[in-house]
KOLBA-598898 format. One line per 2 residues: number of its first residue (from 1); their letters; for each residue x, y, z negated of C-alpha. Coordinates in steps of 0.001 Angstrom, whole numbers. Example, Ala and Ser with C-alpha at 12.3 -4.5 7.8 and 13.67 -1.06 7.14 Angstrom:
2
1) as) 12300 -4500 -7800 ~ 13670 -1060 -7140
***
This chain:
240
1) xx) 48 -61 40 ~ 1153 3568 751
3) xx) 1831 5874 -2054 ~ 1896 9646 -2054
5) xx) 2785 12211 -4735 ~ 120 14577 -6166
7) xx) -179 16954 -8987 ~ -1675 15790 -12213
9) xx) -4660 18093 -11848 ~ -5431 16909 -8323
11) xx) -5356 13246 -9389 ~ -8295 13954 -11658
13) xx) -10395 15299 -8749 ~ -12834 13206 -6804
15) xx) -11386 14806 -3578 ~ -7660 15256 -4381
17) xx) -5746 17656 -2237 ~ -2206 16970 -1184
19) xx) 645 19416 -986 ~ 1608 20431 2526
21) xx) 4622 18199 2485 ~ 2653 15183 1264
23) xx) -128 15896 3773 ~ 2450 15844 6689
25) xx) 3779 12573 5362 ~ 254 11137 5286
27) xx) -369 12126 8895 ~ 2922 10588 9955
29) xx) 1747 7275 8385 ~ -1307 7360 10831
31) xx) -3610 6112 8220 ~ -6734 4310 9463
33) xx) -10193 5469 8477 ~ -10999 4017 5037
35) xx) -7367 2825 4355 ~ -6510 2984 592
37) xx) -3481 4799 -762 ~ -2320 5416 -4318
39) xx) -1615 8862 -5573 ~ 952 9330 -8466
41) xx) 2151 12345 -10357 ~ 5429 10906 -11786
43) xx) 4070 11504 -15255 ~ 2240 8260 -15758
45) xx) -883 8955 -13866 ~ -2026 7136 -10708
47) xx) -5309 6918 -8678 ~ -6539 4881 -5835
49) xx) -8041 6877 -2856 ~ -9584 6268 531
51) xx) -8525 8179 3641 ~ -11658 9569 5060
53) xx) -11694 11894 8039 ~ -8256 13307 7327
55) xx) -8980 13873 3547 ~ -8836 11836 320
57) xx) -11717 10392 -1616 ~ -11073 8964 -5033
59) xx) -11809 5257 -5686 ~ -12484 4502 -9274
61) xx) -10919 6241 -12244 ~ -7336 7542 -12751
63) xx) -5045 5276 -14611 ~ -2617 6374 -17262
65) xx) 564 4429 -18116 ~ 2448 5131 -21334
67) xx) 6100 6246 -21067 ~ 8802 3719 -21998
69) xx) 9192 3396 -25752 ~ 12895 3866 -25435
71) xx) 14322 6513 -22998 ~ 17543 6120 -21050
73) xx) 19621 9121 -20098 ~ 22376 9205 -17497
75) xx) 25113 11813 -17961 ~ 27207 11559 -14775
77) xx) 29730 13753 -13061 ~ 28461 14844 -9656
79) xx) 30027 12935 -6725 ~ 30364 13963 -3158
81) xx) 27419 14197 -702 ~ 25403 11120 -82
83) xx) 27053 9262 -3010 ~ 25293 11488 -5544
85) xx) 21996 11199 -3565 ~ 22372 7397 -3823
87) xx) 22969 7636 -7548 ~ 19740 9522 -8123
89) xx) 17826 7107 -5846 ~ 19043 3933 -7496
91) xx) 18642 5511 -11064 ~ 14952 6147 -10307
93) xx) 14397 2557 -9102 ~ 15989 1176 -12284
95) xx) 13821 3415 -14575 ~ 16195 6050 -15867
97) xx) 14305 8688 -17748 ~ 16688 11643 -17559
99) xx) 19592 12445 -15271 ~ 22045 15141 -16209
101) xx) 24493 16102 -13486 ~ 27855 17123 -15062
103) xx) 30583 19278 -13790 ~ 33880 18306 -15510
105) xx) 37434 19627 -15135 ~ 38489 16880 -12600
107) xx) 35170 16685 -10765 ~ 35593 17032 -6966
109) xx) 32195 18704 -6549 ~ 31948 22214 -7823
111) xx) 28500 23810 -7832 ~ 28319 27581 -8396
113) xx) 25865 28478 -11097 ~ 23708 30553 -8685
115) xx) 23216 27371 -6524 ~ 22349 25021 -9367
117) xx) 18553 25636 -9375 ~ 18222 24934 -5648
119) xx) 20384 21774 -5840 ~ 18297 20482 -8698
121) xx) 15171 21032 -6690 ~ 16578 19004 -3799
123) xx) 17593 16194 -6208 ~ 14036 16115 -7587
125) xx) 12651 15552 -4029 ~ 15009 12599 -3647
127) xx) 13771 11205 -6993 ~ 10141 11675 -5853
129) xx) 10756 9732 -2702 ~ 12538 7014 -4525
131) xx) 9563 6784 -7074 ~ 7091 6637 -4141
133) xx) 8884 3749 -2532 ~ 9611 1802 -5748
135) xx) 6184 1979 -7317 ~ 7528 3918 -10198
137) xx) 4873 5806 -12172 ~ 7278 7891 -14292
139) xx) 9893 10078 -12640 ~ 13010 11039 -14619
141) xx) 13730 14582 -15685 ~ 16556 15878 -13584
143) xx) 18316 18883 -15057 ~ 20340 21472 -13248
145) xx) 24066 20713 -13154 ~ 25753 21663 -16391
147) xx) 29370 22118 -17357 ~ 31112 19526 -19503
149) xx) 30810 21347 -22881 ~ 27037 21849 -22378
151) xx) 26671 18138 -21373 ~ 28358 17119 -24595
153) xx) 25915 19077 -26701 ~ 22892 17550 -24780
155) xx) 24472 14024 -25175 ~ 24948 14308 -28938
157) xx) 21112 14257 -29442 ~ 20334 11656 -26758
159) xx) 20644 8594 -29063 ~ 23592 6267 -29042
161) xx) 25927 7148 -26098 ~ 28018 4637 -24302
163) xx) 30960 6101 -22409 ~ 32626 4349 -19549
165) xx) 36215 5155 -20539 ~ 39709 3931 -20076
167) xx) 41217 3753 -23545 ~ 43824 1755 -25254
169) xx) 43186 -843 -26572 ~ 40659 -1694 -23979
171) xx) 37053 -1172 -25115 ~ 34460 -3960 -25261
173) xx) 32167 -4690 -22281 ~ 29099 -2497 -22375
175) xx) 26827 -5585 -22912 ~ 28846 -6648 -25918
177) xx) 28668 -3129 -27392 ~ 24909 -3229 -26842
179) xx) 24419 -6519 -28557 ~ 26727 -5640 -31437
181) xx) 24794 -2515 -32241 ~ 21417 -2540 -30321
183) xx) 19812 860 -30114 ~ 16427 876 -31643
185) xx) 15227 3801 -29479 ~ 16675 6205 -26920
187) xx) 20202 5706 -25689 ~ 22495 7271 -23010
189) xx) 25491 6514 -20831 ~ 28167 9003 -19867
191) xx) 30185 8416 -16653 ~ 33167 10519 -15662
193) xx) 34449 11847 -12263 ~ 36489 10166 -9615
195) xx) 39662 11497 -11318 ~ 38518 10381 -14760
197) xx) 38018 12600 -17888 ~ 40934 14950 -18998
199) xx) 42541 13818 -22233 ~ 40690 16777 -24008
201) xx) 37342 15882 -22516 ~ 37741 12210 -23446
203) xx) 38683 13054 -27013 ~ 35680 15404 -27322
205) xx) 33318 12709 -25908 ~ 34617 9922 -28197
207) xx) 33942 12017 -31300 ~ 30424 10492 -30991
209) xx) 30272 8137 -28035 ~ 31175 4454 -27975
211) xx) 33720 3630 -25404 ~ 32855 669 -23241
213) xx) 34279 -1380 -20321 ~ 32306 -1610 -17058
215) xx) 34219 -4667 -15947 ~ 37660 -5837 -14937
217) xx) 37870 -3718 -11748 ~ 38061 -51 -11195
219) xx) 34629 1128 -9994 ~ 33765 4137 -7980
221) xx) 32014 6783 -10102 ~ 28659 6123 -8454
223) xx) 29013 2412 -8819 ~ 29981 2795 -12454
225) xx) 26830 4838 -13164 ~ 24510 2283 -11565
227) xx) 26216 -607 -13274 ~ 25865 951 -16647
229) xx) 22367 1992 -16084 ~ 21382 -1510 -14961
231) xx) 22767 -3020 -18146 ~ 20965 -585 -20440
233) xx) 17647 -1066 -18333 ~ 18009 -4887 -18533
235) xx) 18507 -4646 -22272 ~ 15561 -2367 -22800
237) xx) 13355 -4679 -20748 ~ 14524 -7831 -22730
239) xx) 13391 -6134 -25993 ~ 9866 -5497 -25008
***
């Protein structure tokens, strides 16, 4: 079944109206008369509708899905171009609840502050499309890119934080760290840039974060992010 985004208010109407962009997408699908589609708002609400003469007619009542009991946050240094887009897309598919793009000292991508709002809006559109295709009913919060010190302040209150970090002696695998001290609620993972954290950044992060290993090989930054998120999401699912 096709899915289209809609505002929370419109989902409650008997004849929901789509945004201009969603309407263009609906027309591109060449929906047949009477074909059913699902609207979703990314905030836990969905509604089944029929396509009638180029407009929507609600079928039944809107459904409401509760948010996950435990939220997962991804703090990740922004990677280049399509690699960052891919990180957002796959994080949405895995059920991440918040994505915080980070600009650290060694990050290759530098985003001027005046461009951060526009970038965040573009990333939200990528997240919306990923939610549409993956049947997700909750979309993550995606913040504007923040500098490393601000990201630290945000991470401190995100629950237990697991940091993919190269330290000596080698840290435990992320799954072992989770099993040794399973979070009872929200948790987060913090992933560095291609050039890794600076010594000062790592020291500041490890004041509160748990260093973990993400495997025996050196992963690209975007691979590390998705690997870590996959482990956290699987662990959360197993505790339901």
